[in-house]
KEDOFI-57389 format. One line per 10 residues: number of its first residue (from 1); their letters; for each residue x, y, z of C-alpha. Coordinates in nm, 4 decimals. Example, Ala and Ser with C-alpha at 12.3 -4.5 7.8 and 13.67 -1.06 7.14 Angstrom:
1> AS> 1.2300,-0.4500,0.7800  1.3670,-0.1060,0.7140
END
This chain:
1> MKNYFVVFIL> 19.2988,-4.5577,-1.3807  19.1214,-4.2566,-1.5349  19.1437,-4.0681,-1.2015  19.5229,-4.1208,-1.1858  19.5547,-3.9908,-1.5395  19.3548,-3.6742,-1.4575  19.5691,-3.6119,-1.1470  19.8852,-3.6556,-1.3559  19.7630,-3.4075,-1.6206  19.6667,-3.1482,-1.3568
11> SFVHLLSSAQ> 20.0040,-3.1832,-1.1827  20.1860,-3.1413,-1.5136  19.9851,-2.8279,-1.6005  20.0561,-2.6827,-1.2540  20.4264,-2.7538,-1.2957  20.4330,-2.5708,-1.6296  20.2320,-2.2751,-1.4971  20.4559,-2.2368,-1.1904  20.7575,-2.2049,-1.4233  20.5951,-1.9110,-1.5978
21> VSITEHDDFL> 20.5644,-1.5543,-1.4692  20.1982,-1.4578,-1.4844  20.1567,-1.0815,-1.5362  19.8555,-0.8523,-1.5255  19.8402,-0.4819,-1.6012  19.8285,-0.4105,-1.2260  20.1559,-0.5876,-1.1381  20.4302,-0.3333,-1.0613  20.7102,-0.5690,-0.9481  20.7690,-0.9412,-1.0015
31> KLEGNQLKYF> 21.0850,-1.1313,-0.9086  21.2316,-1.3987,-1.1344  21.3163,-1.6702,-0.8851  21.2904,-2.0406,-0.8158  21.2211,-2.2430,-1.1280  21.0924,-1.9391,-1.3183  21.4493,-1.8566,-1.4261  21.6671,-2.1253,-1.5834  22.0330,-2.1031,-1.6783  22.2986,-2.2751,-1.8876
41> IAPNNQSSLQ> 22.6775,-2.2200,-1.8654  22.8222,-2.2235,-2.2165  23.1162,-2.4624,-2.2647  23.3361,-2.1904,-2.4213  23.4185,-1.8356,-2.3230  23.2068,-1.7167,-2.6174  22.8874,-1.8811,-2.7400  22.6473,-1.8152,-3.0238  22.2684,-1.8001,-3.0118  22.2405,-2.0816,-3.2645
51> AVKSHLSSFK> 22.4566,-2.3127,-3.0528  22.2684,-2.2370,-2.7310  21.9211,-2.2937,-2.8809  21.9991,-2.6621,-2.9151  22.0721,-2.6776,-2.5384  21.7417,-2.5287,-2.4162  21.6460,-2.8664,-2.2719  21.9693,-2.8611,-2.0670  21.8843,-2.5358,-1.8869  21.8596,-2.5805,-1.5091
61> PINSRMVNLG> 21.6397,-2.3775,-1.2719  21.8126,-2.1294,-1.0402  21.5961,-2.2444,-0.7443  21.6893,-1.9353,-0.5445  21.6047,-1.5669,-0.5176  21.9413,-1.4559,-0.6550  22.1905,-1.5663,-0.9182  22.5364,-1.6098,-0.7637  22.7991,-1.7980,-0.9664  23.1108,-1.6635,-0.7914
71> FETKDVWFYF> 23.3885,-1.5577,-1.0346  23.2482,-1.7218,-1.3493  23.4334,-1.6262,-1.6711  23.2161,-1.8021,-1.9309  22.8958,-1.6917,-2.0987  22.5858,-1.7803,-1.8981  22.2469,-1.7978,-2.0738  21.9161,-1.7505,-1.8921  21.5636,-1.8313,-2.0067  21.2232,-1.7400,-1.8655
81> ETKNLSKSLL> 20.8654,-1.7241,-1.9866  20.5919,-1.4740,-1.9117  20.2171,-1.5154,-1.9448  20.0290,-1.1919,-2.0188  19.6837,-1.2324,-1.8607  19.5575,-0.8916,-1.9798  19.3864,-0.7954,-2.3045  19.6422,-0.5313,-2.3979  20.0101,-0.5120,-2.4858  20.2218,-0.4673,-2.1718
91> IRMLKLSNPI> 20.5669,-0.3090,-2.1457  20.7744,-0.4446,-1.8585  21.1362,-0.3710,-1.7701  21.3779,-0.6589,-1.7162  21.6114,-0.5258,-1.4445  21.9360,-0.6861,-1.3264  22.0362,-0.5619,-0.9805  22.4139,-0.5650,-1.0466  22.5006,-0.2508,-1.2497  22.8602,-0.3601,-1.3265
101> IDEVDVYKRI> 22.7851,-0.6659,-1.5398  23.0033,-0.6465,-1.8523  22.7701,-0.7685,-2.1291  22.3982,-0.8494,-2.1568  22.2119,-0.9482,-2.4771  21.8337,-1.0043,-2.4623  21.6345,-1.2065,-2.7193  21.2593,-1.2678,-2.7571  21.1265,-1.6048,-2.8652  20.9125,-1.6089,-3.1805
111> GNSTFIPVAH> 20.7524,-1.9434,-3.2505  20.9298,-2.2597,-3.1436  21.2913,-2.1952,-3.2331  21.3302,-1.8371,-3.3548  21.4809,-1.5703,-3.1297  21.5097,-1.2031,-3.2255  21.7344,-0.9490,-3.0452  21.5400,-0.6900,-2.8445  21.8005,-0.5197,-2.6226  22.1731,-0.4961,-2.5496
121> GGDQRPFAWR> 22.3688,-0.3359,-2.2673  22.6305,-0.3769,-1.9998  22.9262,-0.2113,-1.8334  23.1467,-0.2803,-2.1376  22.8911,-0.1478,-2.3864  22.8296,0.2188,-2.4860  22.6568,0.4073,-2.2059  22.4160,0.5564,-2.4613  22.2539,0.2111,-2.4818  22.1412,0.2352,-2.1205
131> YNGNRELIFP> 21.7676,0.2813,-2.0672  21.7112,0.6551,-2.0004  22.0783,0.6870,-1.8992  22.0116,0.4839,-1.5842  22.3070,0.3466,-1.3894  22.1261,0.0120,-1.3519  22.0820,-0.2474,-1.6271  21.7213,-0.2125,-1.7479  21.5786,-0.3637,-2.0684  21.2213,-0.2896,-2.1933
141> LRLDPHSTNG> 21.0249,-0.6005,-2.2990  20.7027,-0.6110,-2.5031  20.4554,-0.8709,-2.3725  20.1892,-0.9611,-2.6279  19.8283,-0.9679,-2.4988  19.6840,-1.3030,-2.3871  19.9974,-1.4909,-2.4826  20.3066,-1.6638,-2.3498  20.6346,-1.4836,-2.4249  20.9732,-1.6510,-2.3933
151> FLFRVNNGGE> 21.2927,-1.4528,-2.3381  21.6563,-1.5609,-2.3559  21.9420,-1.3420,-2.2354  22.3198,-1.3854,-2.2312  22.5346,-1.2528,-1.9452  22.9137,-1.2297,-1.9295  23.0996,-1.0564,-1.6449  23.4601,-1.1178,-1.7491  23.5676,-1.2925,-1.4290  23.4266,-1.0376,-1.1833
161> QFYFQSSLEK> 23.1703,-1.1384,-0.9210  22.8794,-1.2987,-1.1096  22.5681,-1.2138,-0.9090  22.2391,-1.0360,-0.9683  21.8706,-1.0446,-0.8874  21.6363,-1.0217,-1.1860  21.2855,-0.8801,-1.1871  21.0107,-0.7500,-1.4157  20.8968,-0.4000,-1.3214  20.6859,-0.1144,-1.4520
171> GSYIQVKHGN> 20.8726,0.1908,-1.5768  20.6858,0.4162,-1.3320  20.7771,0.1832,-1.0431  21.1446,0.1955,-1.1411  21.1321,0.5759,-1.1610  20.9945,0.6065,-0.8058  21.2556,0.3629,-0.6707  21.5279,0.5477,-0.8619  21.4307,0.8771,-0.6987  21.4361,0.7240,-0.3501
181> KQVFYGLLFG> 21.7729,0.5614,-0.4138  21.9193,0.8888,-0.5435  21.8254,1.0651,-0.2200  21.9729,0.7794,-0.0128  22.2957,0.7624,-0.2105  22.3208,1.1425,-0.2183  22.3051,1.1484,0.1608  22.5447,0.8522,0.1872  22.8119,0.9971,-0.0412  22.7567,1.3455,0.1011
191> VMIFIIILNL> 22.8469,1.2143,0.4476  23.1498,1.0324,0.3085  23.2813,1.3334,0.1171  23.2256,1.5608,0.4189  23.4215,1.3225,0.6443  23.7018,1.2973,0.3861  23.7337,1.6773,0.3719  23.7152,1.6965,0.7516  23.9999,1.4465,0.7955  24.2045,1.6303,0.5335
201> AIGILFRQRI> 24.1520,1.9532,0.7276  24.2596,1.7813,1.0495  24.5744,1.6577,0.8782  24.6560,2.0093,0.7566  24.5629,2.1763,1.0852  24.7472,1.9429,1.3229  25.0052,1.8054,1.0755  24.9063,1.4478,1.1501  25.0248,1.1953,0.8903  24.7723,0.9414,1.0128
211> AYIYTLYGAS> 24.4893,1.1776,0.9100  24.6285,1.1920,0.5551  24.6354,0.8111,0.5405  24.2758,0.7943,0.6644  24.1770,1.0518,0.4024  24.3281,0.8331,0.1277  24.1534,0.5292,0.2712  23.8190,0.7120,0.2745  23.8648,0.8452,-0.0789  23.9596,0.5009,-0.2163
221> FTLLQMSLLG> 23.6650,0.3222,-0.0599  23.4197,0.5989,-0.1537  23.5265,0.5701,-0.5182  23.5049,0.1905,-0.4915  23.1477,0.2095,-0.3666  23.0578,0.4525,-0.6434  23.2033,0.2042,-0.8920  23.0200,-0.0959,-0.7409  22.6906,0.0950,-0.7508  22.7383,0.1984,-1.1151
231> FGTTWLWTDQ> 22.7999,0.5679,-1.0472  23.1570,0.5383,-1.1744  23.0386,0.4428,-1.5239  22.7625,0.7043,-1.5064  22.9689,1.0026,-1.3899  23.3431,0.9412,-1.3916  23.4625,0.7057,-1.6666  23.1711,0.6836,-1.9088  23.2567,0.4567,-2.2074  23.6127,0.4119,-2.0762
241> YFISNRANPI> 23.5878,0.0338,-2.0837  23.9358,-0.0507,-1.9602  23.9070,0.1808,-1.6586  23.5542,0.0592,-1.5868  23.6686,-0.3031,-1.5932  23.9765,-0.2446,-1.3728  23.8477,0.0181,-1.1305  23.7066,-0.2275,-0.8744  24.0217,-0.4363,-0.8074  24.2467,-0.1268,-0.8202
251> LASLGVLFFL> 24.0373,0.0812,-0.5797  23.9730,-0.2170,-0.3508  24.3456,-0.2985,-0.3348  24.4372,0.0638,-0.2581  24.1589,0.0952,-0.0002  24.2684,-0.2198,0.1849  24.6328,-0.1036,0.1659  24.5562,0.2378,0.3201  24.3305,0.0735,0.5799  24.6157,-0.1590,0.6843
261> NFTYRYLELH> 24.8648,0.1325,0.7052  24.6202,0.3394,0.9112  24.5523,0.0508,1.1525  24.9234,-0.0228,1.1889  24.9977,0.3381,1.2872  24.6920,0.4086,1.5008  24.7083,0.0872,1.7043  25.0881,0.1263,1.7288  25.1403,-0.2339,1.6235  25.5162,-0.1791,1.6002
271> INTPKIKPIV> 25.5093,-0.1410,1.9821  25.2178,-0.3619,2.0919  25.2789,-0.6527,1.8496  25.6238,-0.6091,1.6896  25.6376,-0.9720,1.5682  25.3633,-0.9189,1.3099  25.5590,-0.6511,1.1229  25.6859,-0.8992,0.8552  25.3269,-1.0179,0.7970  25.2065,-0.6599,0.7542
281> RTIQLVLLLN> 25.4859,-0.5855,0.5066  25.3992,-0.9032,0.3102  25.0316,-0.8092,0.2849  25.1265,-0.4572,0.1746  25.3543,-0.5960,-0.0962  25.0850,-0.8351,-0.2234  24.8316,-0.5515,-0.2425  25.0746,-0.3261,-0.4325  25.1535,-0.6065,-0.6778  24.7810,-0.6675,-0.7207
291> VFLSLIPGTA> 24.7328,-0.3028,-0.8231  24.9889,-0.3465,-1.1035  24.8406,-0.6863,-1.1933  24.4997,-0.5208,-1.2385  24.6479,-0.2893,-1.5021  24.7686,-0.5738,-1.7265  24.5300,-0.6312,-2.0211  24.3663,-0.9713,-2.0410  24.0753,-1.1525,-1.8772  24.3047,-1.3935,-1.6899
301> FMNISAITVN> 24.4884,-1.1120,-1.5071  24.1574,-0.9420,-1.4336  24.0172,-1.2609,-1.2822  24.3297,-1.3216,-1.0714  24.3341,-0.9641,-0.9371  23.9630,-0.9760,-0.8451  24.0035,-1.3047,-0.6570  24.3262,-1.1844,-0.4903  24.1824,-0.8623,-0.3478  23.8774,-1.0475,-0.2119
311> AMTLILNLFI> 24.1022,-1.3105,-0.0567  24.3370,-1.0490,0.0960  24.0384,-0.8604,0.2385  23.9148,-1.1776,0.4031  24.2626,-1.2569,0.5395  24.3025,-0.9028,0.6742  23.9677,-0.9244,0.8561  24.0909,-1.2342,1.0358  24.4426,-1.1007,1.0880  24.3322,-0.7769,1.2554
321> IYPLIITLKT> 24.1450,-0.9544,1.5391  24.4629,-1.0200,1.7393  24.5974,-0.6588,1.7436  24.2442,-0.5359,1.8239  24.2399,-0.7505,2.1367  24.5893,-0.6295,2.2357  24.4851,-0.2652,2.1926  24.1722,-0.3162,2.4021  24.3848,-0.4515,2.6850  24.5833,-0.1263,2.6954
331> GSRTAKSYLV> 24.2687,0.0530,2.8193  24.2950,0.3370,2.5690  23.9695,0.5368,2.5830  24.0131,0.7221,2.2582  24.0758,0.3961,2.0717  23.7447,0.2377,2.1728  23.5337,0.4261,1.9170  23.7801,0.3294,1.6453  23.7759,-0.0341,1.7535  23.3958,-0.0445,1.7484
341> AFSILQISVF> 23.3918,0.1146,1.4022  23.6500,-0.1280,1.2640  23.4617,-0.4246,1.4078  23.1383,-0.3176,1.2374  23.3211,-0.2659,0.9097  23.4940,-0.6033,0.9352  23.1654,-0.7882,0.9898  23.0001,-0.6232,0.6901  23.3044,-0.6666,0.4633  23.3377,-1.0276,0.5771
351> AFVLRNFGVI> 22.9784,-1.0939,0.4692  23.0331,-0.9049,0.1424  23.3462,-1.1037,0.0495  23.1857,-1.4371,0.1375  22.8932,-1.3390,-0.0857  23.1395,-1.2730,-0.3718  23.2828,-1.6238,-0.3283  22.9304,-1.7687,-0.3209  22.9745,-1.9056,0.0338  22.6730,-1.7257,0.1823
361> PNSFLADNGL> 22.3436,-1.6398,0.0075  22.2567,-1.2879,-0.0975  22.0922,-1.0727,0.1667  22.0574,-0.7063,0.2506  22.3752,-0.7124,0.4643  22.5711,-0.9105,0.2039  22.4591,-0.6916,-0.0881  22.5186,-0.3618,0.0926  22.7947,-0.4686,0.3297  23.0569,-0.2238,0.2065
371> QIGFAVEMII> 22.8180,0.0712,0.1959  22.6614,0.0072,0.5363  22.9826,-0.0841,0.7155  23.1866,0.1986,0.5678  22.9168,0.4605,0.6340  22.8695,0.3462,0.9948  23.2462,0.3433,1.0461  23.2811,0.6985,0.9148  22.9905,0.8251,1.1285  23.1321,0.6686,1.4456
381> LTFGILQRFK> 23.4784,0.8079,1.3766  23.3252,1.1492,1.3104  23.1844,1.1486,1.6634  23.5282,1.0477,1.7866  23.6869,1.3428,1.6043  23.4230,1.5813,1.7412  23.4920,1.4444,2.0880  23.8593,1.5297,2.0448  23.7675,1.8829,1.9427  23.5481,1.9089,2.2533
391> IMNDASISVL> 23.8405,1.8033,2.4713  24.0603,2.0687,2.3068  23.7901,2.3327,2.3563  23.7477,2.2408,2.7237  24.1236,2.2612,2.7675  24.1253,2.6090,2.6095  23.8474,2.7253,2.8430  24.0394,2.5884,3.1413  24.3494,2.7772,3.0297  24.1515,3.1036,3.0050
401> AEANELKENL> 23.9942,3.0443,3.3485  24.3361,2.9833,3.4947  24.4614,3.3054,3.3339  24.1733,3.5047,3.4870  24.2434,3.3493,3.8245  24.6079,3.4458,3.7948  24.5094,3.8051,3.7184  24.2819,3.8210,4.0259  24.5605,3.6925,4.2517  24.8373,3.9199,4.1211
411> NIQLEAEVEL> 24.8301,4.1433,4.4308  24.8660,3.8562,4.6791  25.1395,3.6581,4.5074  25.5103,3.7124,4.5109  25.6626,3.9058,4.2253  25.8652,3.6089,4.1087  25.5585,3.3854,4.0944  25.3666,3.6563,3.9073  25.6387,3.6773,3.6451  25.6461,3.2987,3.6087
421> RTKEVIQQRN> 25.2675,3.2716,3.5692  25.2602,3.5648,3.3310  25.5108,3.3893,3.1064  25.2927,3.0790,3.1080  24.9847,3.2817,3.0134  25.1729,3.4535,2.7320  25.2929,3.1176,2.6029  24.9378,2.9811,2.6155  24.8055,3.2902,2.4367  25.0656,3.2479,2.1626
431> ELEHKNEEIT> 24.9620,2.8847,2.1228  24.5964,2.9880,2.0923  24.6862,3.2519,1.8326  24.8826,2.9914,1.6421  24.5854,2.7559,1.6476  24.3614,3.0386,1.5271  24.5953,3.0985,1.2338  24.5836,2.7289,1.1503  24.2007,2.7304,1.1637  24.1973,3.0319,0.9313
441> SSILYAKRIQ> 24.4308,2.8435,0.6981  24.1867,2.5513,0.7042  23.8992,2.7823,0.6059  24.1152,2.9220,0.3246  24.1672,2.5665,0.2057  23.7885,2.5190,0.2170  23.7669,2.8258,-0.0076  23.9962,2.6527,-0.2563  23.7649,2.3505,-0.2492  23.4568,2.5694,-0.3056
451> NALLPSSSYY> 23.6268,2.7560,-0.5903  23.7139,2.4209,-0.7455  23.3423,2.3310,-0.7472  23.2490,2.6551,-0.9270  23.2745,2.6559,-1.3090  23.6170,2.7849,-1.4085  23.6542,3.0670,-1.6606  23.8144,2.8274,-1.9085  23.5185,2.5911,-1.8667  23.2347,2.8391,-1.9116
461> STLIPHLNVF> 23.4151,3.0421,-2.1785  23.4332,2.7232,-2.3843  23.0619,2.6518,-2.3366  22.9434,3.0135,-2.3676  23.2119,3.2442,-2.5158  23.0278,3.5684,-2.4338  22.9638,3.4899,-2.0640  23.1258,3.7048,-1.7937  23.1006,3.6696,-1.4149  23.1605,3.9081,-1.1243
471> YYPKDIVAGD> 23.1907,3.7088,-0.7978  23.2699,3.8877,-0.4694  23.2141,3.6869,-0.1456  23.1590,3.8757,0.1816  23.3721,3.6315,0.3829  23.6400,3.3810,0.2888  23.3763,3.1350,0.1678  23.0377,3.2322,0.0278  22.6736,3.1314,0.0055  22.6379,3.2770,-0.3457
481> FYWVKRIRIG> 22.7383,3.0700,-0.6468  22.6962,3.0563,-1.0227  22.6240,2.7524,-1.2381  22.6804,2.6857,-1.6079  22.5890,2.3716,-1.7980  22.5261,2.2632,-2.1556  22.2581,1.9897,-2.1849  22.1511,1.7921,-2.4881  21.7724,1.7369,-2.4852  21.6587,1.5409,-2.7844
491> EDIWKFVAVA> 21.8337,1.6807,-3.0923  21.8784,2.0281,-2.9417  22.1578,2.1696,-2.7284  22.0497,2.4111,-2.4533  22.2821,2.6339,-2.2548  22.1785,2.6680,-1.8882  22.3064,2.9468,-1.6605  22.2132,3.0362,-1.3041  22.3041,3.2728,-1.0210  22.1981,3.1592,-0.6727
501> DCTGHGVPGA> 22.1957,3.3059,-0.3207  22.1817,3.0341,-0.0518  22.0631,3.0837,0.3041  22.3334,3.2632,0.5046  22.6908,3.3433,0.4082  23.0338,3.2368,0.5279  23.0796,2.8708,0.6265  22.7036,2.7868,0.6684  22.6245,2.9504,0.3352  22.9149,2.7701,0.1674
511> MMSVLCMNAL> 22.7902,2.4326,0.2921  22.4434,2.5132,0.1565  22.5952,2.6212,-0.1761  22.7719,2.2844,-0.2135  22.4430,2.1051,-0.1411  22.2484,2.3277,-0.3833  22.5099,2.2863,-0.6600  22.4823,1.9093,-0.6171  22.1010,1.9374,-0.6290  22.1211,2.1349,-0.9579
521> NESSRLLEDA> 22.3610,1.8833,-1.1137  22.1529,1.5831,-1.0053  21.8187,1.7379,-1.1088  21.9487,1.8543,-1.4486  22.0270,1.4931,-1.5414  21.6557,1.4061,-1.5002  21.5236,1.6844,-1.7273  21.3078,1.5684,-2.0156  21.2674,1.9196,-2.1583  21.4569,2.2488,-2.1425
531> DPADLLTRVS> 21.2353,2.3796,-1.8645  21.3949,2.5908,-1.5860  21.0688,2.5756,-1.3889  21.0776,2.1949,-1.3896  21.4446,2.2117,-1.2871  21.3672,2.4342,-0.9847  21.0739,2.2100,-0.8876  21.3051,1.9081,-0.8832  21.5755,2.0968,-0.6928  21.3207,2.2160,-0.4343
541> SYLRNYLLTD> 21.1958,1.8600,-0.3804  21.5572,1.7358,-0.3537  21.6402,1.9964,-0.0863  21.3229,1.9321,0.1135  21.3988,1.5595,0.1244  21.7678,1.6153,0.2036  21.7040,1.8693,0.4806  21.4421,1.6585,0.6576  21.6062,1.5812,0.9956  21.4365,1.3783,1.2714
551> GMELSDGMDI> 21.0944,1.4568,1.1278  21.1658,1.8336,1.1220  21.2252,2.0152,0.7960  21.5035,2.2764,0.8115  21.4046,2.6155,0.6716  21.7032,2.6477,0.4397  21.7146,2.6958,0.0655  21.8093,2.9537,-0.1928  21.6949,3.2372,-0.4170  21.7975,3.1739,-0.7763
561> SVACYNSEKQ> 21.7667,3.2907,-1.1369  21.7861,3.0148,-1.3995  21.7870,3.0807,-1.7738  21.8444,2.8573,-2.0728  21.8604,2.9420,-2.4399  21.8985,2.7744,-2.7781  22.1355,2.9614,-3.0091  22.0004,2.8003,-3.3244  21.6309,2.8645,-3.2542  21.7014,3.1914,-3.0662
571> ILRFCGANNP> 21.4648,3.0905,-2.7845  21.5166,3.2108,-2.4267  21.3487,3.0502,-2.1239  21.3629,3.1739,-1.7646  21.2394,3.0882,-1.4198  21.3356,3.2639,-1.1003  21.2844,3.2063,-0.7295  21.2709,3.5602,-0.5795  21.5439,3.6713,-0.8276  21.4498,3.8340,-1.1629
581> LWILNEGEIQ> 21.6098,3.8309,-1.5063  21.7068,4.1540,-1.6832  21.7134,4.1689,-2.0635  21.9325,4.4555,-2.1864  21.8284,4.6217,-2.5114  21.9851,4.9385,-2.6447  21.9154,5.2042,-2.3794  21.6504,5.0090,-2.1874  21.6072,4.7162,-1.9487  21.3238,4.4627,-1.9656
591> VIPPTKRPVG> 21.2595,4.2962,-1.6269  21.1290,3.9380,-1.6289  20.9740,3.8884,-1.2830  21.0441,3.5813,-1.0673  20.8100,3.3577,-0.8725  20.7724,3.4996,-0.5217  20.9020,3.2007,-0.3294  21.2407,3.0421,-0.2532  21.3716,2.7028,-0.3578  21.3392,2.4592,-0.0655
601> KSESSLAFEL> 21.1005,2.4946,0.2289  20.8454,2.7692,0.1696  20.5122,2.8781,0.3135  20.4035,2.9635,-0.0399  20.2410,2.6960,-0.2573  20.3024,2.8856,-0.5819  20.4327,2.6750,-0.8696  20.7468,2.8019,-1.0376  20.6484,3.0071,-1.3444  20.8208,2.9542,-1.6804
611> HEMSYRENQR> 20.8820,3.2520,-1.9123  20.9629,3.1820,-2.2778  21.0516,3.4370,-2.5419  21.2513,3.4795,-2.8580  21.5534,3.7061,-2.8681  21.7457,3.8943,-3.1314  22.1040,3.9910,-3.1846  22.2751,4.2546,-2.9680  22.0619,4.1581,-2.6658  22.2167,4.0740,-2.3291
621> ILLFSDGCID> 22.0816,3.9124,-2.0141  22.1877,3.9968,-1.6590  22.1496,3.7643,-1.3591  22.2470,3.8776,-1.0084  22.1994,3.8108,-0.6374  22.0512,4.0682,-0.3987  22.3888,4.1444,-0.2410  22.4512,4.4341,-0.4808  22.1135,4.6103,-0.4460  22.1208,4.5793,-0.0641
631> QFGEKSGKKL> 22.4673,4.7359,-0.0364  22.5012,5.0733,0.1397  22.6978,5.3521,-0.0254  22.9737,5.5411,0.1556  22.8619,5.8866,0.0455  22.4822,5.8525,0.0544  22.4523,5.6153,0.3493  22.1625,5.4471,0.1659  22.1157,5.1210,-0.0191  22.1786,5.1048,-0.3939
641> KTPGLKKLVL> 21.8417,4.9329,-0.4571  21.7021,4.8248,-0.7963  21.6704,5.1735,-0.9574  22.0300,5.2504,-0.8671  22.1544,4.9263,-1.0214  21.9510,4.9887,-1.3405  22.1046,5.3332,-1.3731  22.4535,5.1914,-1.3191  22.4018,4.9141,-1.5796  22.2774,5.1571,-1.8454
651> EEYDPNPQNH> 22.5365,5.4275,-1.7781  22.8300,5.1865,-1.7900  22.7210,5.0182,-2.1155  23.0043,4.9134,-2.3480  22.9854,4.7302,-2.6834  23.2255,4.4735,-2.5403  23.0322,4.2636,-2.2824  23.3469,4.1930,-2.0807  23.4229,4.5650,-2.0496  23.0568,4.6266,-1.9704
661> LQNIEQGLMK> 23.0639,4.3971,-1.6665  23.4006,4.5362,-1.5532  23.2545,4.8884,-1.5669  22.9573,4.7740,-1.3557  23.1951,4.6144,-1.1051  23.4080,4.9294,-1.0790  23.0972,5.1449,-1.0424  22.9654,4.9233,-0.7631  23.3003,4.9341,-0.5784  23.3046,5.3126,-0.6132
671> WMGKEEQLDD> 22.9493,5.3307,-0.4735  23.0439,5.1084,-0.1771  23.3660,5.2939,-0.0984  23.4830,5.2112,0.2535  23.1375,5.0948,0.3601  23.1346,4.7391,0.4995  23.0083,4.4733,0.2588  22.6815,4.3290,0.3900  22.6354,4.0167,0.1790  22.7880,3.8053,-0.0965
681> ICMMLIDLN> 22.7679,3.9577,-0.4451  22.7417,3.7584,-0.7673  22.6545,3.8900,-1.1149  22.6527,3.7225,-1.4574  22.6287,3.9040,-1.7937  22.5702,3.7086,-2.1176  22.5745,3.8455,-2.4705  22.3135,3.6461,-2.6685  22.4820,3.7345,-2.9981
END
């Protein structure tokens, strides 16, 4: 009898210990799964802590790796216990994998029945509450040494998909994972945005309405994925709770609507399957009504719209199978790549929607179905578009070869045939010239896009009133760019300015400038101090990771001058990569030297050097790219070089900084004369008054 009692006691102790999460100081990542995490669905839409404490015995274990409660509208309470096996206080982060959960409140158990609040957050809470401004839901927990700690947290998602995976992680572990995810998502969204712009250019160039529809489809689903991953709340509609709560059903409804319109036109369903036209119109009407339904305030409408768009997506995946089969039977070669892409997208979306309804368990494909399927679809269709361009190029070469053959046979052909062929060649030449004009128009549109990415004069004049810029690209688009940003670090506000010269100019340089601007924006969000050297170090690491292709690192990057200053403390900090900073005093120029290495891949291992100094009134700083000092003059036939630029800056001095920069610009144009411009030119003058 005693032996049975001992076995019973040991089994009971093991059962209790398995329900706890044992943690040591060496554990970086621990999942809350199985019977370690218990839950209780409150009977009302709102529930108090006092009422839930009496139901702790009613909590049921999750018994799975993930929490998935479908479209639950009520409060759900979760409880777990940790056992700190170390001798010291441990800080662990409670992380919920779904960044678009509306409300989360975390409480720590003190004694038997007392719970104190330790953290709050969620998609419908102020973004300033987020841990380190992270897009994910992270809550720091203090685990007392050699003790058992109980934690209770409330989750409400307002009728949206109720799913997440919870874990306890070290802050350093989260930071490393965050950096890896940022690179992955940067590449993912970079591909999507590039394809969207490419399809827009195709629509403009060839006047194809179907390309415009595909552009709208791509834009809608890209924004939807940004919203689902938490980037919408982080970047686009911070603290705009109504937009944040309604963005998913609105963008999903629009994306499915544009996808249906694109499929209907591309597969020519009005010809191949005319009987399904009423069904298509019905689905379109339901999706449009669902967009308006999503805009109506109230949890009930929100819940209905979320369920409707998931249901319509599932129906559309099944509905499209029949026209896909009909299109395949036509033997269209150009349609095959599209059909493969749509099939991959449908499989991933099908898994994603079933996960939202709780039909299938969470998995990598289910959790990332939209991202994976949409990215693969866009990549496949990109190859299809490039293939079409190749066909057009081959046709152009064939036309030119035929023209040369006609010229060689002019003497042996009849005069009438010569005249006929000559007319054909002229017509073909006119068509090629027309296409060239359309391509030039497309590049001009790309210039408009690049100019839209640069800080506008109204934007930087608001941030820094005494800032003036002279920007003169060599070609239609440029590799030079300027960057202005105001960043709050602690209690201080720092004004950051930069002038950069990316590898190359023209279209390649412009593409690098877009990448480098994105790298500056992303890296500046991670700054813990107003340190331009740290900023360039982060940007260089970002570029090296981004430009790593098939194990080979591309030797692209940029030369840049970055300065930041605090107007209240009158402190100026600078770091340059091959580009210096000039400080203009009355009648003299002080040169702050840069680090002799570029940003990005470099044979040099030098660390970026930070220069800090105080400044006084009536001082100005000048940042510029090397395009001006490398420019040849019409009269001298020599380069302007650094001494020539210094002389020009001092001679053209004006008390008004705007007039000062205009005088420098006019002097540089006079020096250049009719000489061809060799490189992009960018110059920024700031009065530190």
